[in-house]
C-alpha positions in Angstrom: 0.1 0.1 0.1 1.6 3.2 -0.7 1.0 6.8 0.5 -2.6 7.9 0.1 -3.8 10.3 -2.5 -3.1 14.0 -1.4 -0.2 13.4 0.6 3.1 14.6 -0.8 5.7 11.9 -0.8 9.2 11.8 0.8 10.2 13.9 3.8 7.4 16.5 2.9 4.7 13.7 3.9 3.8 16.1 6.6 4.9 19.8 5.7 6.4 21.9 8.6 3.9 24.7 8.4 4.8 26.3 11.8 6.3 29.6 10.4 3.3 29.9 7.9 0.7 29.7 10.8 2.1 31.3 13.9 5.0 33.8 13.8 7.3 33.7 16.9 6.8 36.7 19.1 10.5 36.9 20.1 13.2 36.7 17.6 14.9 33.4 17.4 18.7 33.7 18.1 19.6 30.9 15.8 23.4 31.1 16.2 22.6 30.4 20.0 20.3 27.5 19.5 21.9 24.5 20.8 22.6 21.1 18.9 19.7 18.9 19.1 16.9 21.6 19.0 14.9 23.4 16.8 13.2 26.1 18.0 9.7 26.6 16.4 8.0 29.5 18.4 8.8 31.5 21.3 7.1 34.3 23.3 7.2 35.7 26.9 5.1 32.6 28.2 6.1 29.5 26.2 8.9 27.8 24.1 8.1 25.3 21.6 10.9 22.8 20.0 11.5 20.0 17.9 13.7 17.7 19.7 15.8 15.3 18.3 16.0 11.6 19.0 18.6 10.8 21.9 18.3 13.8 24.0 16.4 13.7 27.2 13.4 16.0 27.8 14.5 16.7 31.6 17.0 15.6 34.1 17.4 12.1 35.0 19.5 10.5 37.9 22.3 9.9 35.3 22.0 13.2 33.2 21.3 16.7 34.3 23.1 18.9 31.9 22.5 17.5 28.4 18.9 17.8 28.6 16.5 19.9 26.3 15.3 21.7 29.4 19.0 22.7 30.5 20.0 23.5 27.1 16.9 25.8 26.6 17.6 27.5 30.1 21.3 28.2 28.9 19.6 29.5 25.7 17.1 32.0 27.2 19.8 33.1 29.8 22.7 33.5 27.0 24.6 36.8 27.9 23.0 36.8 31.5 24.0 33.8 33.4 22.4 35.2 36.4 19.1 35.7 34.9 16.1 34.5 36.9 14.2 32.9 34.1 13.1 29.5 34.7 11.6 26.8 32.5 8.9 24.4 33.4 8.3 21.2 31.3 4.8 21.2 30.3 5.0 17.5 29.1 8.0 15.0 28.2 9.0 12.8 25.5 11.0 9.6 25.9 14.6 9.9 25.1 14.6 8.6 22.0 11.3 9.9 20.8 11.8 13.2 18.5 9.2 15.9 17.9 7.4 18.6 19.2 7.8 19.9 23.0 6.5 22.7 25.0 8.1 24.4 27.7 6.6 27.2 30.1 8.4 30.2 31.2 6.8 30.4 34.5 4.9 28.0 36.8 1.4 29.7 36.6 1.6 29.2 32.7 2.7 25.5 33.3 -0.1 25.0 35.3 -2.7 26.7 32.8 -1.5 24.2 30.3 -1.9 21.4 32.6 -5.5 22.2 33.1 -6.2 22.0 29.6 -4.2 18.9 28.9 -6.8 16.3 28.6 -8.0 18.6 25.5 -4.7 18.8 23.9 -4.4 17.2 20.4 -1.2 15.3 20.1 -0.2 13.4 17.0 2.7 10.8 16.3 4.1 9.2 13.5 5.7 5.7 14.0 6.8 2.9 12.1 5.9 -0.7 13.4 6.9 -4.2 12.6 4.6 -6.3 10.4 0.9 -5.5 9.4 -1.9 -4.6 11.5 -5.2 -6.6 10.9 -7.4 -3.2 10.9 -6.4 -0.3 9.0 -7.6 2.2 11.9 -9.1 1.8 15.5 -8.4 2.5 19.0 -6.4 0.5 21.5 -7.7 0.8 25.2 -6.2 -0.9 28.3 -4.9 -0.1 32.0 -1.2 0.4 32.3 0.8 -0.4 35.3 4.6 0.0 36.1 6.4 -3.4 36.9 9.3 -3.6 39.4 11.7 -3.5 35.9 10.4 -0.1 35.2 8.4 -1.1 32.2 4.9 -0.3 31.6 2.4 -3.2 31.0 -1.4 -3.7 30.4 -3.2 -5.2 33.5 -6.8 -6.8 33.9 -7.4 -5.1 37.1 -8.4 -1.3 36.4 -7.6 -0.2 40.1 -4.1 -1.5 39.4 -3.4 0.6 36.6 -4.1 4.0 34.6 -6.6 3.9 31.9 -4.9 4.5 28.4 -6.5 4.9 24.7 -4.2 5.2 21.5 -6.2 6.0 18.1 -4.0 5.2 15.2 -4.6 4.7 11.3 -2.4 3.2 8.8 -0.7 5.7 6.0 1.6 3.3 4.5 2.8 -0.5 4.6 5.6 -2.7 3.0 6.4 -6.1 3.4 7.6 -5.8 6.7 6.6 -2.7 8.2 3.8 -0.2 8.6 3.7 3.6 9.1 1.1 4.7 11.5 -0.3 8.1 12.3 -1.3 7.9 15.9 -3.2 10.2 18.2 -2.8 10.1 22.0 -6.3 10.0 23.4 -4.6 9.7 27.0 -0.9 10.5 27.7 0.4 7.8 29.8 4.2 6.8 30.1 5.3 4.7 27.3 1.9 4.4 26.2 2.3 4.1 22.4 5.2 1.7 22.5 3.3 -0.6 24.9 0.0 -0.8 23.1 1.7 -1.7 19.8 4.4 -4.0 21.4 1.4 -6.0 23.0 -0.5 -6.1 19.7 2.7 -7.8 18.2 3.6 -5.0 16.3 6.4 -3.0 18.4 7.8 0.2 17.2 11.1 -0.3 15.2 14.2 0.5 17.1 12.6 0.1 20.8 14.8 -1.7 22.8 12.7 -1.7 26.0 9.6 -3.3 24.8 11.2 -5.8 22.2 14.3 -7.8 22.0 15.3 -7.5 18.5 15.8 -3.9 17.8 18.3 -1.8 16.1 18.5 1.8 14.8 16.8 4.7 16.4 13.3 4.4 17.8 11.1 5.1 14.9 8.6 7.4 17.2 8.0 11.1 16.3 5.7 13.6 18.0 4.6 15.1 14.9 2.3 17.9 15.9 0.6 19.5 18.9 -2.7 21.6 19.0 -3.7 23.7 22.3 -5.0 27.1 23.3 -2.2 29.6 24.3 -2.6 30.0 28.3 -2.4 33.6 28.3 -4.7 34.7 25.5 -6.4 31.3 24.4 -5.3 31.7 20.9 -5.4 28.3 19.1 -2.1 27.1 18.6 -0.9 24.4 16.2 2.5 23.2 15.5 3.7 20.5 13.1 7.1 19.1 12.4 8.6 17.1 9.8 8.4 13.3 10.3 12.1 12.1 9.9 13.5 10.9 6.6 14.7 7.9 8.4 11.1 6.6 8.8 10.6 6.4 4.7 13.6 4.1 4.5 11.3 1.4 5.1 9.0 2.0 2.5 11.0 1.7 -0.7 9.2 0.9 -4.0 10.7 -2.5 -4.2 9.7 -3.3 -1.1 5.8 -2.8 -1.6 
């Protein structure tokens, strides 16, 4: 199955329309933007970025400096290390997941974003192993974290948190399927767990499959929300990585 009519081919499968839709209110100082980050938008309240795969969103026990959070703090304080500007993570992406990520410039803005989070539209692209029986659908389960820090579906609702993942097939080759995914809830490792348990793990997922190589083929494609200060609708879309399309060469279809 090829790319559906109306979708441009190649890396432009989903165009980066950020600059065409919403202009940044603060001039992005390109020469100071750290490696691994593309700043999509900045104003006095929020910063929206496109994070590369392999970069932590926020600090962990084993890493505190090379994170999207710390790199952005360094960026906004450029030229004034004593600045009192702080950044607050609104949400997180797994280390090996790339894509759109939002940070708030003060705690009150973060809290306003958190209050609307259930209604924020979050779309992802993923390459999974095999072919799904249904070309679209919703996966539901209760997720709980085990002693090995892995999430898994459990039968007892009281033992887990409810998670819903909506998907549709965009393209397929003999061994792989490209999916557009909408998170109807946002739980830890939700996409990776749901598709692994269906027998279609995300390509490159070393946590939920034993046979994995290459980068994790999971990308936070877009996010739609209302600006916490003026209630303006904000939509940010990023380009799907070229790497994802290497699994769909014409000779493989």
